[in-house]
Every structure is written in C-alpha cells, then in structure tokens.
ZAZA-505740 format. One record per residue: residue in one letter; y, x, z of N, C-alpha, C, O, CB in turn. Coordinates in steps of 0.05 Angstrom, whole numbers, plus 5000, padded with zeros to 4 digits. Atoms other than C-alpha are relative to their C-alpha. Glycine has a CB too. Layout:
<sites>
aYXZYXZYXZYXZYXZ/...
</sites>
This chain:
<sites>
m497950135015523552165520501449805018500049635031498949864974/s498550194983529051775557499949724988499249684965502950105003/d500050275009529751025553502049954977501349814958500849815024/s498150035022535951075509499050124975499450024953502750135008/s501249885024532351545462497849834989497649814964498950285007/r502150185009526451065459501249764985500249674965498249915023/d498750235012531150485443501150084972500949934953502349905018/s498949915026534550895388497850044980498149974957501550275004/a502249965018527851095359498949734990498249714966497750165014/r501050265009525550365358501849874980500949754961499749825025/s498250125019531850145322499750124973500049984953502950035010/v500449865026530650665268497549904987497449844963499950305004/v502550105011523450435260500349724989499349664968497850015022/y499650285009525649705255501649994974501249824957501349845022/a498449995024530749885202498350094976498549984954502450205003/v501949925021525350245162498249764993497649724969498350245009/v501750235004520949635171501449794982500249694963499149875026/a498550205016526349165144500350094971500049934953502749955013/s499549905027527849605084497449994984497449904961501050285001/t502549995014520549695065498949724995497549664976498050175014/f500950275003519148955076501349874975499949764958500849835025/f498650135023524448725026499350134973499149994953503050015005/v500749875025522849244974497149944992496349954969500450305001/g502750075005515549054982499649754983497549704971498549965025/f500150245017517148394947499450084971497849964957502649845002/g500349915028517648774881497150084994496150014972501850234994/g502849925005510649064889498249765001496249754986499250205021/g501850234998507648394910500349814978498349694970500649875026/v499650215020510747954857498350064975497449874962502949994992/v501249945026507548334799497049944999495949894977500450294993/f502950015002500248274819498949734992496949724977498850075027/p501050255011499247524807500749964971499549794957501149765016/i498950045027502947594741498950204980497950124958503050015000/l500749795019501248264708497149984990496650024966500550265012/p502750005011493648194705499549784978497749804962498049955022/n500350225019494647554664501850044975502149854959500749745013/l498249965022499447874614498649994973499849924952501450275002/g501550025025493947904562500249734988500549694964497150085004/e499950275010493947154557502949914995503449764976498649815021/v497250095003501447054567501550134977502949994962501550055026/l498549855020504147594521498350124978499450264960501650225014/g501749885020498147794480499650305002499150444983501149944973/i500549714995497448484512497150045006495849895019501850105024/s502949944998490548804509499350055030501050135046499250234983/a500949954973486348874572500450295008501150355031497049925003/f499649714994486749634567502950055007503650205025499150174977/m497149964996494349604562500949885027502649995040501649884977/v499450124974494649134622499250205023500650235042498649735004/g500949804981490649654660501950245002502450345024497250114993/v498149785000495550194639502549935015503650085030500750084970/i497650104987501449774662499649995031501350085046500949734990/l500550024972498249634729499850275014500650295037497449845005/s500449744987496550364742502250204995502150425006497450114990/a497949805007502750694712501650105024502250335025501949874980/n498549914977506450704778498450195017499650385029500949765017/r501649824984500651034813499650274987499550475000497349875007/w500249755014499751554759502650165003502650405006499349964970/t497449864996507151704765500250115028501150345031502349804994/r499949904973506651754840498250235004498750405021499349775019/l501949784998500752214831501550274997500950465010497849974980/f498549755005505652734804502550015016503650235020500750014970/a497550014985511652514845499650035030501550125044501549754995/n500450004971508452484915500450285012501850305032497249905006/a499849744988507753224928502950114999503950215020498150204985/p497249925000514853394904501749845020503649955032501149984972/a498550164981517452814946499650105028501550115043499149704998/g500549894973514053095008501450265004502550315026497150045004/v498549754998516953784994502949955004504250085020499550174975/l497150074998523853474984500749915028502849985039500749794979/v499550104973523353125051500250235020502050245037497849805009/d500049774982521653775088502350194994503150355011497450154999/r497849825008527254135050502749885006504450035018499850064970/i497350114996533253655053500149775021502349695028501049904973/g499950214981531153115102499049744989498049724967502749975011/t501150265006529252385101502049794989501249624972498649895023/r498250225006535551955094500649974970500249764959502650055015/t499350025029537752125022497749924983498049744966501150264991/p502350095017530752074991499249715006498349574988497750195005/f500850274993529351435029501949794986500949604974500149965030/v498150195012535751075005499750014970499749804957502950075008/a500349985029534951344934497549874990497549744970500150304992/g502550125008527751134931500149704999499049574981497850095018/l499750304999529350414951501749914977501149704964501249925026/a498350085022534950384899498550014973498949844956502550184999/i501549975025530350634844497949784997497549674975498550275000/e502050225001525050114863501549744992500349574978498649975027/g498550245007530449574858500650004970500449784957502649995015/a499549985029532349814788497549944984497549814963501250274992/a502550055013525049814768499249715000498249614980497750175013/t500750284999524049104791501749844981500749654968500449895029/a498350135020530048884749498950064972499349894954502950105003/g501149945026526549234691497849814991497449784967498950285001/y502150205008520948714693501349774985500149654967498549905025/v498650225013526148194673500550074971500149914953502649935014/v499649905027527948614612497450004984497449924961501250285000/a502649975014520648724596499049734990498149714967498050135019/i501350255007518348004596501649844979500549664967499749835025/t498350135021524147784550500350174975501650094956502749945012/s499849825022523348374503497949954979495949824984499850295010/t502050025021519848404436498050225002495950224988501450014972/v502049784995516349044460499550015030500350215042501150274988/p500350014970514348844531498450235011498950315033498749745008/e501749784990509049394536501750245008501350365029497950084979/f498349774995514349934532501649975025501750155042501850064976/w498250044977519049634583498449975026499350065047501749754995/f501750024976513449454632499150275009499250335033497649814995/v500949734993510750154630502350175012502050305032498850154976/l497749864990517750444639500849915028501350085045502449974981/a499450114973519149984698498050095021498850165043500149694999/r502149924981512550164731500250305005499750395028497249944989/i499649714996514050914721502350045020502150205038500650144974/l497749984982520850824755499249915028499950045048502349824990/w501050094974517450434811498450225013498650265038498349744997/g501649784989512651014820501750225012501150325034498250114979/v498249794989518251514829501349905026501450055046502250074979/g498750114977521951064878498149985024498850055046501249744994/s501850044978515850894919498950265011498250285035497749824991/a500849744989513751624924502050105020501250215041499850214977/l498049924981520351764958500049835025500349935047502849984986/v500050194977519951145002497650065018497950075043499949714991/f502449964983512751275026500150265015499450285038497549984983/a499849734987513952015040502049995023501550125044500850214980/t497950004980520251865080499449805022499949865046502649934987/a500450214979518251215117498150105022498850075045498849754987/y501949914980512251525151501050265014500350305037497350054987/t498949764988515752185163502149935021502250055043501250194979/i498050104980521551825197498649905025499449965047501849784987/t501450114977516551465241498750225016498750215041497849814990/a501249784986512852105258502250165016501750255038498650194981/d497849864987519552435275501049865025501849995045502350044981/t498850164978521651875322498049895020498749735037501749784989/s502150104982515051745358498650235014498750465005498049834985/e501749814985510652105409497149934996496449714987500850005030/a502850035006503152195406498849755012497149625000498550245010/d501350234987501451645456500949734990499849524997500650025030/s499150265012505351115417500150024970501149834957502749935011/r499749955028504851395347498449804983499349714962499250284992/g501750195015499150935324501449734998501449614977497449965014/t498550255000503250325344502450014981502849824965500949925028/s497649985017509550575309499250024970500549894954501650255007/m500949985028505750765245499049734991499549654968497850214998/g501050265008502350085246502349804995502149644976498349895022/i497750185004509049725252501350054973501949864959502050035023/v498849935025511950095193498249924977499149804957500750304998/r501950085021505749995151499949704997499649594975497250125005/a500050305001505849255170502449904986502349704972499849895028/g497650085014512949205146499750014970500449834955502450175008/i500649975029510849465078498049784991498349664970498950284994/t502150195007504749015079500949715000500149564983497650045019/f499050274999508348385099501749934976501649714965501549955026/g498450045024513248465042498349954976499049794959501850234995/f501850035023507448524994498949724997499149614975497750205003/p501050275003504147855009502149794996501849604981498449925024/a497850195004510847505013500750004970501249794958502450075017/g499449985029512147764942497849874984498349744964500350284992/m502350125016505147544919500149705001499749574981497450105011/v499850294998506046844946502249904982501849714966500549915029/l497750095016512946774915499550054970500249894953502550135009/g500649935028510647124851498249804988498749704965498950274998/g501850205011504846654842501249734998500949594977497549995017/i499050275000508346014861502549974982502649784966500749925029/v497550025017515246144829499350034971500449884954502050225008/s500849975028511846374765498649744990498949674966498250244996/e501350255007507645734765502049774997502049624978497849925020/v498250234999513345254783502450044981503349854968501049965028/y497749945016519145594747499350174976498750074954502250135016/s500749815022517746214705499450275011500250335034502250004978/n500449724993515546934707502750145004503050315022498350144980/v497349884998522847134696501349945026502450125039501849914976/a498850084974525146744757498750165023500150245041499749705004/a501349854979519947094799500950295001501350405023496949994996/f499149725001522147784776502950035009503650225023499750114972/v497249994991529547624788500249985030501750125043501649774987/l500150034971528047404859499250265013500450355033498149775008/a500949754989524248044872502150224998502450385017497450104985/a497949795004529848484844502349965021503450155030501149984972/s497850064981534948134890499250115028500950235041500549705001/f500949904974530848294952499850305001500450435021497349885008/a500249705001529649014930502850125003503150335015498850094973/g497249904997537249104924500949985029502350165039501849844982/l499350034971538048844995498850225016500050325035499149725010/a501449794985533049355020501650275000501850395021497250054988/s498549745002537149954995502649985016503550185027500550074971/v497550034985543449665027499550035030501050175044501349724995/i500749974972540049605095499550295007500550385028497449835006/a500649724995537450315091502550175001502850345018498050114980/y497649835002544150605071501849965025503050155035501649924975/v498250064977547850255129498850095026500350185044500549705001/i501249974974542750365185498550265004498850385025498249775006/v502049784995537650925175501450275000502850344981497850004978/p498849744998540051615199498150224990495950174982500950065029/e501749775005537452315184498350065025499450075047501750244991/t501749954977531452465228498550274998497350355018498149785003/h501949785005527953075198501150285001499950465013498749964974/v498849735000532553675186502949985006504349785001499550134972/d497149994994539353885210501650104976503950024973500550195024/s498749905024540954255146497850074980495650134989501850255007/p502049945020537354395080498650275006499950465013501250014972/d501649764995531654905088499050114974497150014962497649935019/s500749885026531255345026497450155001496450224979502250194991/s502649864998524855675052497749824991495549914986499550105028/v502150185010520955045032500050004970501949904957500549715011/r500249975029518655184961498949754987497349614999498350254994/p501050245014517354644909496949994997495749784996501249984972/w502949995004510154884901498450025027496050065027499350244983/d501349974974508654914976498849735009499949585025502150095022/v501450264995503754324978498150045023496950255027498449914974/e501750004977499854155041497049984991496249774980500749785020/t502850015007492454325031498250075023496050175020499450204977/t501649954977489954385102497749805001497749594988501749985026/l502350184998483254065121500749725010499749534999498050125019/p499350284992486453475159501349844978500749614974501950015024/a498650145022490953305100498049924978498249704967502250184988/l501950065021485153345050498049795010497249614994498550264992/t501950204990480352955095501249725000500049534990499050085028/i498750264998485152395109500849904972500749664967502550015018/g499450075028487252405036497749884986498049684971501150234985/l502450115013480152285013499349735010498549554995497650195005/v500450274989479451695060502049804987501249584980500450005031/n497950165012485951425032499249944971499749724961502750135001/f500950045028483151524961498149774998498449594982498750264990/g502050215001477151084975501149735006500449534992497850065019/l498950264993481150535007501849894978501649654972501650035026/y498250095022486350494952498449934975499149734961502150214993/f501650065023481050514898498749725003498849564984497750214996/a501450264996477249924928501949775003501449554993498250025025/y498350224993483049514953502049934977501949724965501650065025/f498050055020488749584904498950034972499549874954502450195003/g501149945026484849874846497949804990497849744967498850274999/v502150185008479049384847500849715007501049544989497350075013/l499650284992480548754888502549884987502349674974500249985030/f497550125009487848634870500250004969501549834958502350165011/s499849995029486848824797498149804986498549744963499450284990/t502050175012480948364785499949725011498549544999497350125002/l500350264986481847764832500749774982499349574982501650005025/v499250235017485647324783498049954978497549724971502850064987/l502150035021480347454729497449905012496049744999499650274986/y502450104986474747334779500249705005498349555000499650155027/l499650294995477646654798499849844974498649634973502749955012/e500250145026478246474724497149994991496349784981501750154979/a502850005009471046684710498349805017496549685006498950285003/e501550184982468546274770501249725001500149555015499950125028/s498750265001473245694755500849905028500349675036498249794987/m499150064973476145714825503149985001504450184995499050205021/t497150024995483245444838500449845025498549725036501449864975/l499450124974486745154898501649744995503749754981501650195018/a498550255001488844424904501149955028499649955047498249774990/v498750044974493844274960501349735000502649654981502050235007/e498750254996496243604986502650045014502550105038498149795014/v497449964988503743645000501549734997502149644975501550234986/a498550255000507443015021498749794982500149644967502950054992/r501650195015501842594989500250054970499449874954501049725006/i499949945028503142934923498050234995498350455006502950084990/g502049805005497143324897501250234982502350184961497649884986/i499149775015498944034874497650184995496350265014502450155014/e502249825005493844464839501150264988502550254968498049874980/y499149745010495245204830497950114980495550074983500350205023/g501849875019492445574770499050265011499350315035501550054974/e501249754990488946244773502250195011501750325031498550144977/q497949824990495546624781501049915028501250085046502450004981/g499150104974497946184838497950035022498550115044500949714998/t502149984981491246174872499550295008499150365032497449884990/s500549714994490246934866502350115017501850285034499750164974/g497749914984497247044893499749925029500250085047502649894989/l500450094972495646624955497750155013497950225037499449705000/l502349854988488846974965500850295006500050395027497749994980/m499149724994491947664959501950005023502050205039501350124975/a498250024977497247445007498549975026499250095046502049774997/v501750034976491947225057498850265007498850345031497749794995/s501249744994488547895050502150205011501650345030498850124974/a498049814991495048285057501249925028501850095044502350004980/l499150094973497347855117498050085021498750165043500549705000/s502149914982490647985150500350305005500050405027497249934989/g499649714997491848725136502450075017502350255033500350124973/a497649954984498848695166499549965030500450125046502349834991/v500650064972496348375230498350235012498850325034498549735003/f501849804989490748885239501150284997500250475011497349984985/t498649745000495249465219501450055026501250275037502150004977/i498749974974499349345281498050035023498250215039501849765006/s501949994978493349205326498250254998497550365019498249754999/g501749765002489249785297501450245011500250415025499350054971/g498549774989494750285313500349985030500050185044502850014987/k499750034971495849995382497450055014497450175036501049715006/i502749954988488350005397499550305002498550405022497849864985/s500649715000487950735377501750155021500950355033500650124972/d498449884978493750895425498749935027498750115045502949894999/s501250084974490350505481497450145006497050235028499549695000/v502549864997483550815470500450305004498950435017498249954975/g499449724999486751495462498450164980498150414983499450105028/a501549865021482551665401500249834974500149584975497050045008/r499650145026483351485327497449944986497149734974501950164982/v502450015017476451605297498349755005497649624985498350245004/p501750244996472451035330501349754989499949584977499549965030/v498550235010477850525311499950004969499549804957502950005009/l500149985029477950785239497349924989497149784970500650294991/l502750065009470350735232499549705002498249584984497950165017/a500450294996470350015259501349844977500149654967501149915027/f498650145021475449795207498950074972499149904954502950055001/l501349935025472050165150497549834996497049734973499250304999/v502450185002465649765165500949724994499649574979498450015027/t499050265005469849135165500749964970500149754958502549945017/s499350015028472449285095497449994983497349834964501650254992/c502650015013465249415072498949715001497949614980498050205012/a501050274997463248735099501449804982500249614972500249915029/g498450195017468848385061499150014971498849804958502950075002/f501049985028466548654993497249884998496549764977500150294991/a502750115000459348465011500149704999498549574985498450105024/v499750295000461647755024500749904972499749694963502149915020/l499250085026464847714955497749994980497749834961502250194989/t502349995019458247874921498349755002496849694984498350245006/v501650254997455247224948501849765002501049545010498350025026/a498150224998461546794944499649804978499749874954502950115000/h500450215020460246134909502049775005501749554993497149895000/s497950194995466245754936502550145008502550385016499149805023/l497449884994473545874947500250085030501550285036502349814992/a499949944971472645855023498750275006499750425022498649785016/i501349744996467846445020501650234989501750445001497150004988/v498249795011472546834975502350065020503050295023501149904973/v497949974980478046715027499050185023500450365032501049735011/a501249844978473446995081499750294992500350475008497349885009/g500449735010471747605039502750154998502950385007498750004973/c497449885003479047745023501350065027502650265031501949834983/t499049964973480947665096498750255014500150415026499549755018/l501449784989475648165118500950274987501350475001497049974998/i499249755014477648675065502950075009503450315014500049964969/g497349944991484948605085500150115029501650295035501749754998/a500149914972483248685159499150295001500150455016498249825016/g501049735000479249315144502150204989502550415001497550024983/q498049835012484649615099502350045020503350265024501049894974/g497849994982490149445148499450155026501050315036501049735006/g500849874975486449665210499850304998500350445018497549895010/v500149715004485450355181502850124998503250355007498450064974/g497449885007492750445161501550145023502350375020501749794990/g498549894978496150555228498750255012500050465015500549805021/p501349774988490951015260499750234981499850464989497249925009/l500449785020489951415195502550174998502450414999499249884973/t497549855003497251605186500850135027501950345028502349824990/a499549884973497851715262498350255004499250455015499549795022/l501849774997491852185260501150244983501050474992497249934990/l498849795016495152575203502450125014502750375014500849894972/a497749904985501552635244499150165025500450365032501849775008/d501149864977497452845305499250294993499750475009497749855013/l501249755008494253415267501950184983501050404975497549954985/t498149865018500453645228502550095015503749935029500749834976/p497449914988506354075252502349834989502349754965500550304994/e497950185007512753665250501550094975502249924958502049975022/d498449905023516254115199498449994974499650054953500950285005/r501650035024510554005149499149714995497449664977497550185002/m500950285001509753255158500649884972499149724962501249835022/g499350115026513353085093498050094979497149924963502850104992/r501949905019508653525053497249885005495749824986499850315001/a502650124994502553255090499849714990497849624979499550015030/m499950285010504652535073499950004970498749824958502549865010/g500149985029505752755001497150044990496349904971501750234991/t502849965007498553004997498449755004496849684987498850235017/n501550254994495852375030500649794979498849654970500849905027/n499350205019499651944981498950074972498349884957503149984998/v501249935026497152344921497149894998496449774978500050314997/f502850105000489952184940499949704998498349594982498550095025/g500050295002491551454951500749904973499449714963502049895020/d499150105027494951384884498050074978497849934958502750124993/v502249955019489251724847498049775001497149674981498650285006/g501850224997484751194876501149744988499749594974499349965029/g498850245010489650634861500450004969500349784957502649965012/a499749985029490750884789497449984986497249864964501550254993/l502650015013483450984772498849725002497349634984498150205013/g501350264996481550304800500349804978498349714967501249885025/p499750195022484649844747498850104974497749944959502949934996/l501149905025482650304690497049984999495849944977500850294997/i502950024999475450284713499049725005497149634992498950195022/s501150264991474649604745500349784979498549624976501449925026/l499650215019477649164691497950014977496649804972502850014988/p502149995020473149404634497249975012495449844999500250264984/f502650014988467249474682499249715007497049625001499950175026/a500550284993467848754707499449844975497749664975502449885015/d500450155025468248504635497350064989496049884977502250084980/a502549925012462048884615497649945017495549865007500050294993/i502350024982457548844677500149755018498049635023499950255017/g499850244982460248284721501350075026501350305035497249885005/f498549964975464148194785498250065023499050215041501849765005/d501749964977458248164832499250295004499250405026497549834998/v500849724999455948864814502450185008502150365023498850094973/l497649844994463049134816500649985030501250195042502449894984/y499450034972464248854886497950125018498550225040500549715007/a502249874985457449094911500450305002500150425023497349944988/l499449715000459149804890502450075017502650275030500350104971/s497549964985466049734921499449995030500850125046502149804993/a500750014972462749564988499050265011499350325035497949785005/v501149744991459650254991502350205005502050385021498150124978/i497849814999466350614984501150045028501450275037502349924982/p499149954973468950495055498050155018498850305035500649745014/l502049864985462350745083500050304994499850465012497249894995/l499749715007462951395044502550125012502550355020500050024969/a497549904988470051455069499650075029500750265039502349804996/g500549944972467551415140498550265004499050405023498449775012/v501649754998462551975128501950244996501850445011497850014979/v498049785005468152415099501850045024502350275032501749934975/l498249984976472652265159498650145023499750335034500849725009/v501449884977467452445211499450304995499850465013497349855006/v500749725006465253085176502550185000502550395012498750024972/g497549845001472453325163501250045028502050265034502049864983/i498749974974475053185233498250175018499350335034500449725013/y501849834984468853495266500350294992500450475010497149914997/t499749735010469554115223502650135011502750365018499950024970/y497449904992476954185242500350035030501550225040502249834988/t499550004971476854005316497650075017497950145040500949725007/g502449944984469654125337499149765016497349785033500450235018/s500650244986469253405362499649774981501249754961502149935022/l500450245017466552765330502249805005502949644987497349885006/s497850194994472052365365502050145019502050095043498849755013/p498049874983477752805389502049805012502749604999501650214984/t498050184988482652475437502750064987503150264973500250045031/v497349975011489952385418501350265011502650404996501849765007/d498949764988491852945466498850254987500250454983499650015030/e501449775013486653415435501050044971501050264961497049965000/s499249985028489153255365502950094997503650224977499749734987/a497149955003496653335378500550304997499450465013501549895024/v499349725004499553985352502850055010503850285008499850084970/
</sites>
C-alpha cells in the first residue's frame, strides 16, 4: 500500500471514529438513568430489564441482515442511515420520559436504536477491515472500537451528572444533539469502501456460519453478557445496596453524587480503561504477530475484575474492579475483530461481522433479564463471582475453535490471513 493510500485509509478510519464517538453518547447516557426508572417513573424491575435489553434483542434479528446488506450494497449508505436512526432513537427518550406511557416510548426508542446500531456496527468494522492490512489491522480495529468506547463513557458521565444537576430530559436532549452531529460527519466524509456496485448474488439468508465466525461470536457472547448485561445493568443498584456514593470537593464546595451520578462515573472509568486497552491490545497483537496470546491475557484480566467486586467493601475497591473489567473487555476488542478479519475473505466480512454481533447481542440482551432478578434474589457477590468464570470459559472456547480451524494454538497473523 502506497503512502497516499495509507493516508487516505487513515482519514476514513478517523472519520468512522468521530461518527461512532458522537453517536456513542446516546448509548452511554441511558445507562446511569434507565436502571433507576423503577424509582423515578414507577416502572417495574422486569420492565426496566426489557427496556435495557430491547435494543440488543432487536439487533439480534437485525445484525445478520445488516451484514448481508453490507456485502450486497456496500458500507456508506447503511453507515449513514444507521447513525441517523440512532439519532432519532435518542430523541425518542425525550418523548418517553415526558409521556404518560413511558414504557411504550422507551421500548420503541430502544428498538430503533437496535436497528441503527446493527447497521453502524456491521459497517464500521467492515470499513476498517477494507482499509487496513493484516500487519496493522489490530491497531486500526482498536482505534475504531476505542472511538465507540470513548463516546460511551462520555455519555455516561454527562448522563449521570446532567441528570443529577439538571434533569433526565436535559441529558437526553444533549445526547440527541451529538447523535445528529455523528450522521452529518459520516455523510460528508465517509466514502464507499466495500463494493463497486450492488451484488445481487448475496442472498438475504446467506449468513456466515464458518468456524471462525462462530468461535469468535461465542467469545463475544460471553464478554457482552458479563460486561454490558451484568455489570452495567446492576452497578447503580449495587451502589445503592452498599450505600456507596461519591463526594467530590470542587472549588471548596462539597458535591455529593447520588447512585446515578456515581454509577455513571464508575462506568465511565471502566469504559475509559477499556478504550485505552482497546488501542493498546490491538497494537500489541500487531507487534507480537499473533492475536490469541493477547486475547487470553485480557480475558484473565476481566475475570480478575469481577473477582475484585466480590470482595469490594469500599468505593475505591469498586473502582479498581471496574477498571480491570474495562481493561479486559477493551483489550479483547481490537484483537478479536482483527482475528475475525484475518480469517474471513474480504467479500464476506459484512456477514461475518453480522454473525459476531448476533452473538454479542444475545449475551447483552440475556444479561439484564437474568442479572437484575438474580441479584435481587441471591445477591451481588454471588452474581459477580459467577460472572468472573465467564471470561475463562470464553478463553477455552477461543483456543479450541482456533486450534480446530488452523491446527495451531497460536497462529501468527500471516498464517491467519486469508
């Protein structure tokens, strides 16, 4: 690849990063607010779980078609459309929280978000795979994933603080504004990278079911179940149960955040840790020339984070646990998607990402439905202890699947590239 081509590829990746960063605000804002809707709006715990997981259940059905669409018509149109849909969904939260039937509008908004994010995730990583080479793919995937991840904690911080200082409505309006900006950036800058003309030979039912796609998808399932499905869905309730909040001294004025504000800051710490290690994890896998050892190291890190939460008796220890979990989740992200791209023909990358996203969203959707009632009945310590086992099981699945497909426990990047 020539220097000019590399510069062009980098500019496309950075445009994708900017777009996904700003739209990530919408996803981040809701997490400090939605788990507490039962107290704020009188919505049942089960219904809160439905609202939290509605976008992932929607994506469960939208991911595979989104991947097929990418391989059929290209990346640009689905990417821009997906960002615009997410912006509309974020605006829907404002309608929901001021409505007399907030459950209906929140579920509808989360369904729309699911459709939009299915298109964004399938296209963002496919664009990156199209514009990168094997020896730098981990770094590029890490940068894009970090863009998504950085937007998420920024939204969580603002969501928690703005909702505490002003109102939940103000937080949702702010998120919708940034989501609208994301679609404008994508429309102006991001070009088509995947197909020259629509390919009618790609059928709607042509889903990727190869061993690499299924193996990496199962790893993604475990990570999303533990991280988004368990940690992010229960943290605000855990802090409330343990009576942990954050007091900050600003300009000699004491400010104490409630559970929403504190959970937003903690989730932001976790997500920021993930963003940092997303970039470094991908870069390390490029430098080492192998993805599997790096993936296993970060899966163990995630396990350690959940183990720390089971013995946390102070806010400082909770911060440490959330940081470790974020580092593990983030460190896996870049190498995992890079490994999928290494093992997948370019013309099937959209479908492979669709399959990967399906598994992730099954985990993310099951998590709140299971973890919220489970924590209420059994307790948070047991829930987090069981969650610590999930990354270890994901590591076993990864090693077995990759060895079966490649004949090596740790194939090099060159051996993996198709």
